[in-house]
C-alpha positions in Angstrom: -51.7 10.7 -15.5 -49.9 12.1 -18.6 -50.6 10.1 -21.8 -49.4 10.8 -25.3 -52.0 8.5 -26.9 -55.7 8.2 -26.1 -57.7 5.2 -27.3 -61.5 5.0 -27.5 -64.0 2.8 -29.3 -61.5 -0.1 -29.7 -59.2 -2.4 -27.6 -56.0 -0.6 -26.6 -54.2 -3.9 -25.9 -54.8 -4.9 -29.5 -53.4 -1.6 -30.7 -50.2 -2.3 -28.8 -49.8 -5.6 -30.6 -50.6 -4.1 -34.0 -48.2 -1.1 -33.5 -45.1 -2.1 -31.5 -43.7 1.4 -32.1 -45.9 2.6 -29.2 -44.0 0.3 -26.8 -40.6 0.9 -28.5 -41.0 4.7 -28.1 -42.5 4.3 -24.6 -45.7 6.2 -25.4 -48.2 6.1 -22.5 -51.6 4.9 -23.6 -54.9 5.6 -21.9 -58.2 4.1 -22.8 -61.2 6.4 -22.6 -64.6 4.9 -22.0 -66.8 7.3 -23.8 -66.6 9.7 -26.7 -68.0 12.6 -24.6 -65.0 12.3 -22.2 -62.4 12.6 -24.9 -62.1 16.4 -25.0 -61.6 16.6 -21.2 -59.0 13.8 -21.3 -57.1 15.4 -24.2 -56.8 18.7 -22.2 -56.0 16.9 -18.9 -53.3 14.5 -20.2 -51.8 16.6 -22.9 -52.3 13.8 -25.4 -50.8 14.2 -28.9 -52.8 11.4 -30.7 -56.3 10.0 -30.4 -56.9 6.6 -32.0 -60.6 6.0 -32.5 -62.7 3.0 -33.4 -66.5 2.9 -34.0 -67.4 1.0 -30.8 -68.2 4.2 -28.8 -71.1 3.7 -26.4 -72.4 7.2 -26.5 -71.5 8.9 -29.8 -71.2 8.0 -33.5 -67.6 8.1 -34.6 -67.9 11.1 -36.9 -69.6 13.1 -34.1 -66.7 12.3 -31.7 -64.2 13.6 -34.2 -66.3 16.8 -34.7 -66.4 17.4 -30.9 -62.6 17.3 -30.7 -62.1 19.7 -33.6 -64.7 22.1 -32.2 -62.7 22.6 -29.0 -60.0 25.3 -29.0 -58.0 23.5 -26.4 -58.2 20.0 -28.0 -58.4 20.5 -31.7 -54.6 20.5 -32.2 -54.5 16.8 -31.4 -53.9 14.3 -34.2 -56.8 11.8 -34.9 -56.3 8.4 -36.4 -59.5 6.3 -37.1 -59.3 2.5 -37.4 -62.4 0.9 -39.0 -63.2 -2.8 -39.0 -63.4 -4.5 -42.4 -67.1 -5.2 -42.1 -68.3 -1.6 -41.3 -70.0 0.5 -44.0 -67.7 1.8 -46.7 -69.0 5.4 -46.2 -67.7 5.6 -42.6 -64.2 6.3 -43.9 -65.2 9.4 -45.8 -67.5 10.6 -43.0 -64.6 10.4 -40.4 -62.3 12.3 -42.7 -64.9 14.9 -43.5 -65.4 15.4 -39.7 -61.7 16.2 -39.3 -59.8 12.9 -38.8 -56.2 13.1 -40.0 -56.2 9.5 -41.4 -58.6 6.6 -41.6 -57.3 3.0 -41.9 -59.4 -0.1 -42.5 -58.7 -3.5 -41.0 -56.9 -5.8 -41.5 -54.0 -3.5 -41.0 -50.5 -3.6 -42.5 -48.2 -2.9 -39.6 -45.7 -0.8 -41.6 -48.3 1.9 -42.8 -50.0 1.9 -39.3 -46.7 2.5 -37.5 -45.7 5.2 -40.1 -49.0 7.0 -39.6 -48.8 6.9 -35.8 -45.2 8.2 -35.7 -46.0 11.1 -38.1 -49.2 12.1 -36.4 -47.6 12.2 -33.0 -44.8 14.4 -34.5 -47.4 16.8 -36.0 -49.1 17.4 -32.6 -45.7 17.7 -30.9 -44.9 20.7 -33.0 -48.0 22.5 -31.7 -47.2 21.6 -28.1 -43.7 23.0 -28.2 -42.9 25.7 -25.7 -41.1 28.7 -27.1 -39.4 31.6 -25.3 -41.3 34.9 -25.7 -41.5 38.0 -23.5 -44.7 40.0 -23.6 -47.0 42.0 -21.3 -49.5 40.0 -19.2 -52.4 41.5 -17.2 -54.2 39.1 -14.8 -57.4 39.3 -12.7 -58.4 36.6 -10.2 -61.9 35.4 -11.2 -63.2 35.8 -7.6 -62.5 39.6 -8.0 -61.2 39.7 -4.3 -57.8 40.8 -5.4 -56.7 43.6 -7.7 -55.3 43.3 -11.2 -51.6 42.3 -11.4 -49.1 42.8 -14.1 -46.3 40.5 -15.3 -44.3 39.2 -18.2 -44.5 36.0 -20.1 -41.2 34.1 -20.4 -42.3 31.2 -22.5 -45.6 29.6 -23.6 -47.3 26.9 -25.6 -50.9 26.1 -26.3 -51.2 24.5 -22.8 -49.8 27.2 -20.6 -47.1 29.9 -19.9 -44.2 30.7 -17.6 -45.2 33.9 -15.9 -42.9 36.4 -14.2 -44.7 38.7 -11.8 -43.5 41.1 -9.1 -46.5 40.1 -6.8 -47.2 36.9 -5.0 -50.0 34.8 -6.5 -52.1 32.1 -4.7 -52.6 28.6 -6.2 -56.3 28.8 -6.1 -58.6 31.2 -8.0 -58.8 31.0 -11.8 -57.0 33.9 -13.5 -58.5 35.9 -16.4 -55.4 36.7 -18.4 -54.8 39.3 -21.2 -51.5 39.1 -23.0 -49.6 40.3 -26.0 -47.5 38.3 -28.5 -45.2 39.5 -31.2 -47.0 39.8 -34.6 -50.4 39.2 -33.1 -53.3 41.5 -32.3 -52.9 43.0 -28.8 -55.1 41.9 -25.9 -55.3 38.1 -26.5 -57.2 36.4 -23.7 -57.1 33.1 -21.8 -58.4 31.6 -18.6 -55.6 30.0 -16.5 -54.6 28.8 -13.1 -51.3 28.8 -11.2 -50.1 25.2 -10.9 -46.6 25.7 -9.5 -44.0 28.2 -8.4 -41.1 28.4 -10.9 -37.7 28.8 -9.3 -36.1 29.3 -12.7 -37.4 32.9 -12.8 -34.8 35.2 -11.1 -35.3 38.1 -8.7 -36.9 40.7 -8.6 -39.7 38.6 -10.2 -41.5 35.6 -8.8 -42.1 32.8 -11.3 -45.3 30.8 -11.8 -46.2 27.9 -14.1 -49.7 28.8 -15.4 -51.9 26.2 -17.0 -54.5 27.3 -19.6 -58.0 26.1 -18.7 -59.6 27.8 -21.7 -58.1 29.4 -24.7 -60.3 31.2 -27.3 -59.7 30.4 -30.9 -58.0 33.7 -31.7 -55.5 33.2 -28.8 -54.9 29.6 -29.8 -54.2 30.4 -33.4 -51.8 33.2 -32.4 -49.8 30.9 -30.2 -49.7 28.1 -32.8 -48.4 30.8 -35.3 -45.7 31.9 -32.8 -44.6 28.3 -32.1 -44.3 27.6 -35.9 -41.9 30.5 -36.0 -39.9 29.2 -33.1 -40.8 32.2 -31.0 -39.3 34.7 -33.4 -41.2 37.9 -34.3 -42.6 38.0 -37.8 -40.3 39.4 -40.5 -40.5 43.1 -41.1 -39.9 42.7 -44.8 -42.7 42.8 -47.4 -45.4 40.2 -46.6 -45.0 36.8 -48.1 -48.1 36.4 -50.2 -47.3 32.7 -50.7 -47.8 32.0 -47.0 -44.9 29.5 -47.2 -46.9 27.4 -49.6 -45.0 25.6 -52.4 -48.1 24.1 -54.1 -51.7 23.1 -53.6 -53.7 20.0 -54.5 -57.4 19.5 -54.6 -58.9 16.2 -53.6 -62.7 16.0 -53.5 -63.9 18.1 -50.6 -60.4 19.1 -49.5 -57.6 21.5 -50.5 -54.1 20.4 -49.4 -51.2 22.9 -49.1 -47.7 21.6 -49.5 -45.4 24.0 -47.6 -41.9 24.8 -48.5 -39.5 22.2 -47.0 -37.5 23.1 -43.9 -34.3 21.5 -42.6 -34.7 19.3 -39.5 -31.4 17.7 -38.3 -30.1 15.7 -41.3 -33.3 15.6 -43.3 -35.8 18.0 -44.9 -39.5 18.1 -43.7 -42.4 19.2 -45.9 -45.6 19.9 -44.0 -49.0 19.2 -45.6 -52.0 21.2 -44.4 -55.6 20.9 -45.4 -58.9 22.8 -45.3 -62.4 22.2 -46.6 -62.6 23.3 -50.2 -65.4 25.7 -49.8 -63.8 27.4 -46.8 -60.1 27.3 -47.9 -58.1 30.5 -48.0 -54.3 30.5 -48.6 -52.4 30.0 -45.4 -55.4 29.2 -43.2 -55.4 25.4 -43.6 -54.8 23.3 -40.5 -52.0 20.8 -39.7 -52.4 17.4 -41.4 -49.2 15.5 -42.1 -45.4 15.8 -42.4 -43.1 13.9 -44.8 -39.4 13.9 -45.0 -36.7 13.5 -47.6 -32.9 13.7 -48.0 -33.3 17.0 -49.9 -36.0 19.7 -50.4 -36.8 18.2 -53.8 -37.2 14.7 -52.4 -39.3 16.0 -49.5 -41.7 17.7 -52.0 -41.8 14.5 -54.1 -42.7 12.5 -51.0 -45.5 15.0 -50.2 -46.9 14.7 -53.7 -46.6 10.9 -53.7 -48.4 10.8 -50.3 -51.4 12.8 -51.6 -51.6 10.5 -54.7 -51.7 7.5 -52.4 -54.3 9.2 -50.2 -56.6 9.3 -53.2 
């Protein structure tokens, strides 16, 4: 079952009443019984948002957040934490320090809750986007009963790739993959599995839809970088020492990067990224939030105002 929103540690039915946007936008919601099962369900369902409450039977809430962020295949998901009014005040800061995108405390104002949900789903969707790219792929069945095969990637995302190969592959053994991407170090690796034959790949190749079962951090980061460029190779001009950052803001244990606005349809989007203050390096912060405005200046103002409200 595909689900764009996973819920754990709280009542999913109550969330639907508190955030009607989930029903209006027809987001599929799946309740997960335990914190330990979240990473597996994120990978299995392709969820974009996890909404967490503190009523997990097996893990403390901050530990559940840390487990998600520690997984190369699940850490791209957005995490929203909802805390009951009677819970300790320090829980908010613990959840954010563990890697939650946002923490809201009940009673909830529907407008901010719906705004957070819409934005956090949009942030994760950017990472899941599949982009066209052609690069060399070398595969080896994990059972070692068949020889290496060679092919080309036609498109890919953090969840899988469209593979064009001159040889016929079985839907069975896991595949140890080595592939190249424009602008990345050669020899990126992944563990995948053929899940379908892809008729959209023309002769003389045979097309396969490959699902990634495991993606090391280096490979994950290279794909995210490629997706952020829309599949385009990096520019050959002098390196941009600004890393696309317009400005930075320090707030307690975090450093926030406000990126230069980009045009999206009729509006301008300014992405906010963040990293722990002690580990921050320019351009290495992770996705956090996206704001929009009618112009680049208004988008930047919205980003600054958002961080002021965040406190």
